[in-house]
matplotlib code that plots the C-alpha trace (Angstrom):
import matplotlib.pyplot as plt

x = [-45.5, -46.7, -45.0, -44.5, -44.5, -44.2, -41.5, -40.5, -37.5, -37.9, -35.3, -33.1, -32.1, -28.5, -28.5, -24.9, -21.8, -18.3, -15.8, -12.2, -9.9, -5.9, -4.9, -7.6, -10.3, -13.6, -16.3, -19.8, -22.3, -26.4, -27.1, -30.2, -30.3, -32.3, -32.8, -32.1, -28.8, -27.4, -27.7, -27.7, -25.2, -25.7, -24.8, -24.4, -25.1, -23.3, -24.2, -21.2, -21.6, -21.0, -24.7, -25.2, -27.3, -28.1, -30.8, -30.4, -31.0, -32.9, -36.1, -34.5, -32.3, -35.0, -37.0, -34.1, -32.0, -34.9, -36.9, -33.4, -32.9, -36.5, -35.4, -32.6, -29.6, -27.4, -28.2, -25.4, -25.5, -21.6, -21.0, -17.5, -14.6, -15.1, -19.0, -22.3, -21.4, -17.8, -14.5, -11.9, -11.9, -13.8, -11.1, -12.6, -14.3, -12.8, -9.6, -7.5, -8.3, -11.7, -11.5, -9.0, -11.1, -14.1, -12.0, -11.9, -15.3, -15.9, -13.5, -14.9, -18.4, -17.1, -16.0, -19.2, -20.8, -23.6, -22.2, -21.5, -18.7, -19.9, -20.7, -22.5, -22.8, -25.3, -25.1, -26.7, -24.2, -21.2, -22.7, -22.6, -19.2, -17.4, -18.8, -17.4, -13.8, -13.8, -14.8, -12.0, -9.6, -11.1, -11.6, -12.1, -15.8, -17.2, -19.2, -21.7, -22.6, -25.7, -24.4, -26.8, -26.7, -22.7, -20.1, -16.7, -15.4, -14.6, -13.6, -16.0, -19.3, -19.6, -20.4, -17.9, -17.2, -18.8, -17.6, -14.6, -16.8, -17.3, -20.7, -22.6, -23.1, -19.4, -20.3, -23.7, -22.2, -19.0, -21.6, -23.3, -20.6, -19.5, -22.2, -23.0, -18.9, -19.6, -21.9, -21.1, -21.5, -24.9, -23.8, -26.3, -24.1, -20.4, -20.9, -18.7, -15.8, -18.8, -17.8, -14.1, -15.2, -17.1, -14.7, -11.7, -14.3, -15.1, -11.0, -10.0, -12.4, -11.3, -13.2, -13.4, -14.6, -11.0, -9.5, -11.8, -11.1, -7.5, -7.8, -9.8, -8.6, -8.3, -5.6, -4.2, -6.6, -9.8, -8.5, -7.9, -10.9, -12.1, -12.8, -12.9, -9.0, -9.1, -12.2, -10.7, -10.0, -13.9, -14.3, -17.3, -21.0, -22.2, -26.0, -25.9, -28.8, -30.1, -32.6, -32.9, -33.2, -30.1, -26.2, -25.2, -27.0, -24.4, -22.4, -24.8, -24.4, -20.4, -20.3, -22.8, -20.1, -17.2, -17.0, -16.7, -18.2, -21.9, -23.4, -27.4, -28.4, -31.5, -32.7, -35.8, -37.2, -36.3, -33.8, -31.3, -33.0, -33.6, -36.0, -38.5, -38.6, -38.9, -39.7, -40.2, -42.9, -43.4, -41.6, -40.6, -40.2, -36.5, -35.9, -37.5, -35.5, -32.1, -33.4, -33.4, -29.9, -28.7, -29.8, -28.5, -25.1, -24.8, -27.2, -26.3, -30.1, -31.4, -34.1, -34.1, -32.4, -29.7, -32.3, -33.5, -32.2, -29.0, -30.5, -33.9, -34.7, -37.9, -38.8, -40.2, -43.0, -44.6, -42.9, -44.9, -42.6, -42.4, -40.0, -41.9, -41.6, -44.5, -45.4, -43.8, -45.7, -43.9, -43.3, -40.0, -38.1, -34.8, -32.1, -30.2, -26.6, -25.1, -23.9, -27.1, -27.8, -31.2, -30.1, -28.4, -27.3, -29.4, -28.3, -30.1, -28.2, -28.7, -29.7, -31.1, -33.9, -34.3, -33.1, -33.6, -33.2, -31.1, -27.8, -26.8, -24.9, -21.7, -24.1, -23.4, -24.8, -22.7, -24.8, -23.6, -24.8, -23.5, -25.8, -26.5, -26.1, -30.0, -29.7, -29.8, -31.8, -34.6, -32.5, -32.9, -30.1, -27.0, -28.8, -32.3, -33.0, -37.0, -36.9, -38.3, -39.1, -35.5, -36.3, -35.9, -38.8, -40.5, -37.2, -38.9, -37.5, -34.5, -34.4, -34.3, -30.6, -30.2, -29.9, -32.4, -33.0, -36.7, -37.5, -40.7, -43.6, -43.1, -44.5, -44.2, -42.9, -39.0, -37.9, -34.6, -32.1, -28.5, -26.4, -26.9, -24.0, -23.5, -21.1, -20.0, -18.1, -17.4, -15.3, -15.0, -14.6, -12.4, -9.7, -11.8, -15.5, -17.7, -20.8, -24.4, -26.3, -29.8, -32.8, -36.3, -39.5, -41.4, -45.5, -47.7, -48.5, -45.3, -44.2, -40.7, -39.7, -35.7, -35.1, -31.0, -28.0, -24.5, -21.7, -18.3, -15.3, -14.0, -10.3, -11.2, -11.9, -8.8, -8.0, -9.3, -5.7, -4.1, -6.4, -5.4, -6.9, -8.5, -7.5, -9.9, -11.7, -10.6, -12.9, -12.5, -14.6, -16.2, -18.0, -20.6, -21.8, -25.1, -26.4, -27.7, -31.8, -34.9, -37.4, -39.9, -41.1, -44.1, -45.9, -47.1, -44.2, -41.0, -37.3, -35.4, -31.7, -30.5, -27.2, -25.9, -22.1, -23.2, -25.9, -25.3, -25.6, -25.7, -22.2, -19.9, -19.6, -16.6, -14.6, -16.1, -19.4, -17.9, -19.3, -19.9, -20.2, -21.5, -21.0, -24.1, -22.2, -20.8, -22.6, -25.1, -27.2, -26.9, -29.7, -29.8, -32.9, -33.8, -35.8, -38.7, -36.8, -35.8, -38.0, -41.1, -43.0, -41.2, -42.5, -42.2, -43.6, -45.1, -42.9, -42.3, -40.4, -40.3, -42.0, -40.5, -39.9, -42.5, -41.3, -43.4, -42.9, -42.3, -42.1, -42.7, -40.1, -40.4, -38.5, -38.9, -37.0, -37.8, -36.2, -36.2, -35.2, -35.0, -35.6, -34.6, -30.8, -30.9, -29.9, -31.1, -31.2, -32.0, -33.1, -33.3, -34.9, -34.2, -36.0, -36.8, -38.1, -37.7, -38.7, -38.9, -37.7, -39.5, -38.1, -34.3, -36.0, -34.3, -35.2, -33.4, -33.6, -31.5, -32.4, -30.5, -30.4, -28.3, -28.6, -27.2, -27.0, -25.8, -26.1, -26.8, -24.3, -21.5, -19.5, -17.8, -21.0, -22.3, -22.1, -22.9, -23.9, -24.8, -26.0, -26.5, -28.3, -28.2, -29.5, -30.4, -32.0, -32.1, -33.4, -29.7, -27.9, -28.7, -26.3, -26.4, -24.1, -24.3, -21.9, -21.8, -20.1, -19.4, -18.1, -17.0, -15.0, -13.4, -11.2, -8.3, -9.3, -12.2, -12.8, -13.6, -15.2, -16.4, -17.7, -18.3, -20.2, -21.2, -23.3, -24.5, -27.5, -27.4, -23.6, -21.4, -18.6, -16.7, -16.2, -13.6, -13.2, -11.8, -11.1, -8.9, -8.7, -7.2, -6.1, -8.5, -7.3, -8.6, -12.4]
y = [-92.0, -95.0, -97.9, -101.5, -104.9, -106.9, -106.6, -109.0, -110.3, -111.7, -110.0, -111.2, -108.9, -109.7, -107.2, -107.4, -108.9, -108.0, -106.3, -107.2, -104.1, -104.9, -103.5, -106.1, -103.4, -104.9, -102.5, -103.4, -103.9, -104.5, -105.8, -106.4, -109.4, -110.5, -114.0, -115.4, -113.8, -116.6, -118.3, -115.3, -112.9, -109.7, -105.7, -104.5, -100.8, -99.4, -96.5, -95.9, -93.2, -92.8, -92.4, -95.7, -98.4, -100.4, -97.6, -93.8, -94.6, -97.9, -96.4, -94.5, -97.2, -100.3, -98.1, -97.6, -100.4, -103.0, -101.1, -101.6, -105.4, -105.7, -105.1, -107.3, -105.3, -106.3, -102.9, -102.6, -99.9, -99.7, -98.0, -96.0, -97.3, -95.9, -95.3, -96.9, -100.9, -100.8, -101.2, -98.3, -94.7, -91.5, -88.9, -86.5, -86.0, -88.0, -88.8, -91.1, -93.8, -93.4, -93.9, -96.4, -98.6, -97.2, -99.1, -102.4, -102.2, -102.1, -105.0, -107.0, -106.6, -107.0, -110.6, -111.9, -114.9, -113.3, -110.2, -109.8, -107.5, -104.3, -101.6, -98.4, -95.7, -93.9, -91.2, -87.9, -85.2, -87.7, -90.5, -88.3, -86.7, -89.2, -91.3, -88.3, -88.8, -92.8, -92.4, -90.2, -93.3, -95.1, -98.4, -101.0, -102.8, -98.9, -98.3, -95.5, -93.2, -90.8, -88.3, -86.2, -83.3, -83.1, -80.9, -80.7, -78.7, -78.4, -75.2, -72.6, -74.7, -76.9, -76.6, -74.8, -71.8, -69.4, -66.7, -67.0, -66.0, -68.8, -70.6, -70.9, -74.6, -75.3, -75.2, -77.0, -79.6, -80.3, -80.4, -82.9, -85.3, -84.6, -86.5, -89.5, -89.9, -90.4, -93.6, -97.3, -99.8, -102.4, -105.3, -107.5, -107.3, -106.8, -108.6, -107.9, -106.1, -103.2, -100.9, -101.3, -100.1, -97.2, -95.8, -96.0, -93.7, -91.8, -91.2, -90.7, -88.8, -85.7, -82.0, -81.5, -77.8, -77.4, -78.9, -77.0, -73.8, -74.2, -73.7, -70.6, -69.9, -72.7, -75.1, -78.6, -79.3, -78.2, -79.5, -82.7, -84.7, -81.6, -83.7, -79.7, -79.8, -82.4, -83.5, -85.6, -88.0, -89.3, -91.6, -93.2, -91.8, -89.0, -88.2, -85.2, -84.4, -81.5, -79.1, -75.3, -75.4, -77.6, -75.8, -78.0, -76.9, -75.3, -78.3, -79.9, -76.9, -77.1, -80.9, -80.2, -77.9, -79.4, -83.5, -84.8, -88.0, -89.2, -87.0, -86.0, -83.0, -82.9, -80.3, -79.6, -77.8, -80.3, -79.4, -81.7, -84.9, -87.7, -86.3, -89.6, -88.1, -84.4, -81.4, -79.0, -80.7, -82.1, -85.2, -87.2, -90.9, -90.7, -94.6, -95.0, -92.5, -94.3, -97.9, -96.2, -95.0, -98.2, -100.5, -98.5, -98.1, -101.6, -104.1, -102.5, -101.8, -99.2, -97.3, -93.9, -92.2, -90.5, -89.3, -86.9, -83.6, -82.9, -80.7, -81.5, -78.4, -77.1, -73.7, -72.4, -69.6, -67.2, -69.1, -67.7, -65.5, -68.5, -70.4, -73.7, -75.8, -77.0, -77.6, -75.2, -73.8, -74.6, -76.7, -79.0, -77.9, -79.1, -77.8, -79.9, -78.2, -76.3, -73.9, -73.1, -71.0, -70.7, -68.4, -64.8, -62.3, -59.4, -56.4, -54.2, -51.1, -49.6, -46.3, -45.1, -47.5, -48.9, -51.9, -50.2, -52.5, -49.1, -48.2, -45.2, -43.7, -43.2, -41.2, -42.0, -42.2, -42.8, -45.0, -47.1, -49.3, -50.8, -53.3, -54.2, -57.8, -58.7, -58.7, -63.0, -64.2, -65.0, -66.2, -70.0, -72.5, -72.7, -76.2, -77.0, -80.2, -79.4, -80.7, -77.8, -74.3, -73.7, -72.1, -67.9, -66.2, -62.8, -60.6, -57.3, -58.8, -58.1, -55.5, -52.6, -53.1, -53.4, -51.2, -52.1, -52.0, -53.1, -53.0, -51.5, -53.9, -56.4, -55.7, -59.7, -62.4, -62.7, -66.3, -67.1, -70.0, -70.2, -68.2, -64.5, -62.2, -59.0, -56.3, -53.7, -50.8, -51.0, -49.2, -50.6, -48.6, -51.7, -53.7, -56.9, -56.6, -59.0, -58.6, -60.2, -59.7, -60.7, -61.4, -61.4, -61.6, -59.0, -59.7, -56.9, -56.8, -56.3, -59.8, -60.4, -64.3, -65.0, -66.4, -66.5, -65.5, -65.3, -64.2, -62.6, -62.1, -58.8, -60.0, -63.0, -60.6, -62.1, -65.9, -67.7, -69.1, -65.9, -63.1, -59.6, -57.1, -54.2, -50.8, -48.6, -46.3, -47.4, -48.4, -52.0, -53.4, -57.1, -60.0, -61.6, -64.8, -66.2, -69.5, -71.0, -71.1, -71.5, -69.1, -67.5, -63.6, -63.5, -59.9, -57.4, -58.7, -56.7, -58.2, -57.2, -56.7, -56.3, -55.4, -55.9, -55.8, -58.4, -62.1, -63.6, -66.5, -68.0, -66.3, -65.6, -61.6, -59.8, -58.7, -55.1, -53.1, -52.1, -49.4, -50.3, -47.5, -48.6, -46.4, -47.0, -45.8, -48.9, -51.5, -53.7, -56.8, -59.6, -61.8, -65.5, -64.8, -68.0, -67.6, -70.3, -72.4, -75.5, -78.5, -78.2, -81.2, -83.1, -85.1, -87.8, -90.6, -90.2, -90.8, -95.1, -97.0, -100.3, -100.2, -98.9, -101.3, -100.5, -97.4, -96.7, -93.4, -93.2, -89.8, -87.5, -84.8, -81.0, -79.0, -75.0, -71.8, -69.3, -65.5, -64.4, -60.8, -58.7, -55.3, -54.3, -55.5, -55.9, -59.5, -61.6, -65.0, -67.6, -71.0, -73.8, -77.4, -80.2, -82.8, -86.6, -87.9, -91.7, -94.5, -98.1, -100.2, -103.4, -105.8, -105.4, -104.8, -101.0, -97.9, -94.5, -90.9, -87.8, -84.5, -81.5, -77.6, -75.3, -71.0, -68.2, -65.0, -61.2, -58.2, -55.0, -53.5, -55.3, -57.8, -59.0, -60.5, -63.3, -66.6, -70.0, -73.0, -76.7, -79.6, -82.8, -85.9, -89.4, -92.3, -96.3, -98.7, -102.3, -104.5, -103.7, -102.0, -98.5, -96.0, -92.0, -89.5, -85.7, -82.9, -79.5, -77.1, -73.2, -70.9, -67.5, -64.8, -61.6, -59.1, -61.4, -65.2, -67.6, -69.7, -72.9, -74.6, -78.2, -80.9, -84.8, -87.2, -90.7, -92.7, -96.1, -96.0, -93.3, -93.4, -91.1, -93.0, -90.8, -87.1, -84.9, -80.9, -79.1, -75.2, -73.7, -70.3, -70.0, -67.0, -65.2, -65.7, -63.1, -63.9]
z = [-27.8, -29.4, -26.8, -29.0, -27.3, -30.3, -33.0, -35.9, -34.0, -30.3, -27.7, -25.1, -22.8, -21.0, -17.7, -17.2, -19.3, -18.6, -21.1, -20.5, -21.3, -22.1, -18.3, -16.9, -15.9, -16.5, -18.4, -17.9, -20.8, -20.8, -24.0, -26.2, -28.5, -31.1, -30.2, -33.8, -34.0, -32.2, -35.3, -37.6, -36.6, -37.3, -37.0, -33.7, -32.3, -29.6, -27.2, -24.6, -21.6, -17.7, -16.6, -14.8, -17.3, -14.4, -12.9, -14.3, -17.7, -17.3, -19.0, -21.7, -22.8, -22.8, -25.0, -27.6, -27.5, -27.3, -30.1, -32.3, -31.0, -32.3, -35.6, -35.8, -34.3, -31.2, -28.9, -26.6, -23.9, -21.9, -18.8, -19.3, -17.0, -13.4, -14.3, -13.2, -12.8, -14.6, -12.7, -12.4, -12.4, -14.2, -14.0, -16.7, -20.0, -23.0, -22.1, -24.2, -22.2, -22.6, -26.1, -26.8, -24.3, -26.7, -29.5, -27.4, -26.9, -30.5, -31.5, -28.9, -29.8, -33.7, -32.7, -30.6, -32.3, -32.6, -34.4, -38.1, -37.7, -38.4, -35.7, -35.4, -32.8, -31.2, -28.2, -26.9, -25.3, -23.6, -26.2, -29.4, -28.2, -27.7, -31.1, -33.0, -31.5, -31.6, -35.5, -35.8, -34.6, -37.5, -35.4, -38.4, -37.6, -36.7, -40.0, -39.2, -36.3, -35.0, -33.2, -31.4, -28.8, -29.1, -30.7, -32.7, -30.7, -27.1, -26.5, -28.1, -28.4, -25.4, -21.6, -20.6, -22.7, -25.1, -27.2, -24.8, -22.1, -19.2, -18.7, -15.7, -17.2, -16.6, -12.8, -12.8, -15.4, -13.0, -10.2, -12.1, -12.4, -9.5, -7.7, -10.4, -10.2, -6.2, -6.8, -6.4, -8.5, -7.9, -5.6, -7.1, -10.7, -9.0, -5.8, -2.6, -4.3, -4.8, -1.4, -2.6, -5.9, -4.4, -1.8, -5.2, -6.7, -3.8, -3.6, -6.7, -9.3, -8.1, -8.4, -12.5, -12.1, -10.7, -13.5, -16.2, -14.7, -15.0, -18.9, -19.4, -23.1, -26.1, -25.6, -26.0, -23.3, -25.2, -28.8, -27.8, -28.7, -30.9, -34.3, -36.0, -35.3, -38.2, -40.3, -42.3, -39.5, -40.3, -43.1, -42.0, -42.6, -39.9, -39.0, -36.9, -34.8, -32.3, -31.4, -31.7, -27.6, -27.3, -26.6, -29.3, -32.2, -34.1, -34.2, -37.2, -39.5, -38.7, -39.9, -42.9, -44.1, -43.6, -43.4, -46.7, -45.8, -46.5, -43.9, -42.7, -40.7, -38.3, -36.2, -34.6, -31.9, -29.1, -26.0, -25.2, -25.3, -28.3, -31.0, -30.0, -26.5, -27.8, -25.8, -26.9, -29.5, -31.6, -31.5, -34.2, -35.1, -34.6, -33.8, -37.3, -39.2, -36.9, -38.8, -41.9, -41.3, -39.8, -42.4, -45.0, -43.8, -41.4, -43.7, -47.0, -48.0, -49.8, -47.5, -49.2, -46.2, -48.2, -50.9, -48.2, -48.0, -46.6, -44.1, -42.1, -39.9, -38.1, -39.0, -35.2, -35.6, -32.9, -30.2, -27.0, -24.4, -21.4, -19.7, -19.9, -22.8, -25.2, -28.6, -31.1, -34.0, -37.7, -40.4, -41.8, -44.3, -46.2, -47.9, -50.2, -49.5, -46.5, -46.7, -48.9, -52.0, -50.9, -48.1, -48.2, -45.2, -45.2, -43.4, -41.0, -39.9, -35.9, -35.5, -31.9, -31.1, -34.4, -37.0, -40.4, -43.9, -45.6, -44.8, -42.6, -44.9, -42.8, -40.0, -36.7, -33.4, -29.9, -27.2, -24.6, -22.2, -18.6, -17.3, -14.2, -12.8, -13.4, -16.9, -17.8, -14.6, -17.3, -20.2, -19.1, -19.5, -22.1, -22.7, -22.2, -20.5, -20.4, -17.2, -15.9, -16.6, -17.8, -21.3, -21.9, -20.2, -22.0, -22.6, -21.1, -18.2, -19.5, -22.0, -19.5, -18.9, -22.6, -25.9, -27.7, -31.5, -33.0, -36.3, -37.9, -37.5, -40.5, -44.1, -45.0, -43.2, -42.8, -42.6, -41.2, -41.3, -40.2, -38.1, -37.8, -37.2, -35.5, -36.4, -33.6, -33.4, -29.4, -27.2, -23.5, -19.9, -18.4, -19.8, -19.4, -20.8, -22.6, -24.7, -25.3, -28.3, -28.4, -31.3, -30.1, -31.9, -30.8, -30.5, -31.1, -27.7, -26.7, -25.7, -26.7, -27.5, -27.5, -30.8, -30.8, -28.7, -28.6, -26.7, -27.1, -24.7, -26.1, -24.8, -27.4, -29.9, -32.4, -30.9, -28.0, -28.0, -27.4, -25.7, -25.4, -23.3, -24.4, -24.3, -22.6, -24.7, -28.0, -30.7, -32.1, -35.0, -33.7, -34.7, -32.5, -33.8, -32.3, -32.4, -35.3, -35.6, -37.5, -37.1, -39.5, -37.9, -38.7, -40.6, -37.7, -35.5, -34.9, -34.9, -31.9, -31.1, -27.8, -26.2, -22.9, -21.5, -18.8, -19.0, -15.4, -14.8, -18.0, -18.5, -15.4, -15.5, -15.9, -12.8, -12.8, -13.7, -17.4, -19.6, -23.5, -26.1, -29.8, -32.6, -34.8, -37.9, -39.1, -36.8, -37.9, -37.8, -40.6, -40.7, -42.4, -44.7, -46.0, -49.9, -49.7, -52.9, -50.5, -49.9, -47.9, -48.1, -45.5, -42.8, -40.2, -39.0, -35.0, -32.3, -30.8, -28.9, -27.0, -23.7, -21.3, -17.4, -14.7, -12.5, -9.4, -8.0, -4.2, -3.5, -6.0, -7.0, -8.3, -11.1, -10.8, -11.2, -9.4, -9.4, -5.5, -4.7, -1.7, -2.0, 1.4, 0.7, -3.1, -2.9, -5.7, -6.2, -8.8, -7.6, -9.9, -8.5, -10.6, -7.8, -9.6, -6.2, -5.5, -7.9, -7.3, -10.4, -9.3, -12.1, -10.0, -6.7, -6.4, -4.9, -6.0, -6.1, -7.1, -6.5, -7.9, -6.6, -8.1, -6.8, -8.6, -6.6, -6.7, -4.6, -5.9, -8.6, -6.7, -9.4, -7.3, -5.3, -8.1, -6.4, -7.7, -5.9, -6.9, -4.5, -5.5, -3.5, -4.7, -2.5, -3.5, -1.3, -1.6, 1.7, 3.8, 1.2, 1.4, 0.2, -0.2, -1.5, -0.9, -3.1, -3.1, -4.9, -5.0, -6.9, -6.3, -7.7, -7.0, -9.7, -9.5, -9.1, -8.8, -5.5, -5.3, -2.3, -2.5, -0.4, -0.9, 2.0, 1.2, 3.8, 4.6, 6.4, 8.4, 8.9, 6.9, 5.5, 3.5, 3.6, 1.7, 1.3, -1.4, -1.1, -3.3, -6.2, -9.5, -11.4, -13.8, -17.2, -19.6, -18.0]

ax = plt.figure().add_subplot(projection="3d")
ax.plot(x, y, z, "-o")
ax.set_aspect("equal")
plt.show()
């Protein structure tokens, strides 16, 4: 990363400004302003998220928003109601009140003397979500958005569910927000009211995991904020961005296929990060690309951005079978349309142990699998942050508990771009069952790299709004859609398809161990094979950003994933440590730290034993101001219900000043 300290425009940073809402609640904004904008108004760019602009995202915000301001944009970073230094209480994701607040913020920005009335939105994850959602509400000053690592569909393609299965990241993310929602504002910005604001949050935000688990099917709760419900509601240009290691890649392809407005798609090898910080690499000059987009749509300057292919994507090759992030070999390609005429689905038939290009000619074999709970311990996270070794490990660790089908060593390379599908004729021994399918790249030494995967709750085979129990032993024809991917299987390697009946802890397992029976005759793998007729000569400038503020580590952290198995009692634990240590931010004289610890366990073949636990600890200290919060969430289940136990404790110094416990159960609903 190249850090810039000199720009065409001098930049003024306004550390904190109140933006009033109609109900008298005030939202806190940090503004990066070209000094010339006070005489010559400029367009503005908004990022609107709940992750604390004062401290937690300070480095990232400065790198990006100061960069935009240095090139002639007022760049505004706003804490959502009830988060960071904004007033109020944050009750859930993407509430209508959040979106209405966002419209008020956009209108406020457009009327400031330093703004020329044109506003864009950029955001990653939460900010990418609400960018799409606010665009669908059409505030007049909003002229274009960049949505990064987000989704158009809150049920089928978010952190909560996949293919009707409950994701382990649902617990992980709920616990992250449980911790964030417990934090106080900074007294230096909000004054003596900080403690009242803190206790209002502690008492009021609630346990989001409980709210989410009460909606296990696709219903109105999830359809709210899912812009796929009405693509025509978005009338402005959209740039959609993600990475192959991210959890939200598929939305880029749906946006390109369904939006009727000007649009561009960009997908790299990255995890859940902005592409100029992209891990796994290579990172790119994303902020330069963003400026080309903003100059086109906010300043009406021709930059050539819309002459690029509709989709620019990184085709990976020979990815190592390790869980740590690194550079991904490959190349950039482009497609002028999506779906692309340059890509066709090629069918591979299943016979015992093999994938073959020719039809099975009606001949069928009966194969069964009843996976142990260990299948999935080496799967990595549903959404990788690359902050720890959270990518999938060598899949040989998983394949012993799966049905496995391999091609012969490839005579020539096979390049895919898009969404693979697996068609299965399958039956189950129980009325509730799931199937997990994986495609791996197997090198000559046998190492297996997971390329993509998909999940399907078989009760959701026809609908996630109205799931249906299976009839035990009855054969159903189902299609499992895998995540979109760009990958080149090189000559001499094998393509592997693996099928399992559980995938814990990436997905919560069914209530009982289940045997799946696959009839191979009408089962197949469909690969989106790219024929090499698209654009090949694509390149990006190297990544750069504004110089970050000084950060001094006071205590170094730890990022690790450890599988611990006691062969004596057959108890296994996946331990995830995400400890950022203790950091000092000299420019605001603040010491702060955050540490997350997650534990996912099971015992033997007991499908009532899976247990997830997440603990977050946050600390802030400046002089006599010394606060800490600790949140803990535990999720278990039996055949009938999910059980949640949670606790929240807040401290001033060594004194605990607030404590609250939750202990509740929620009926399983076709999961």
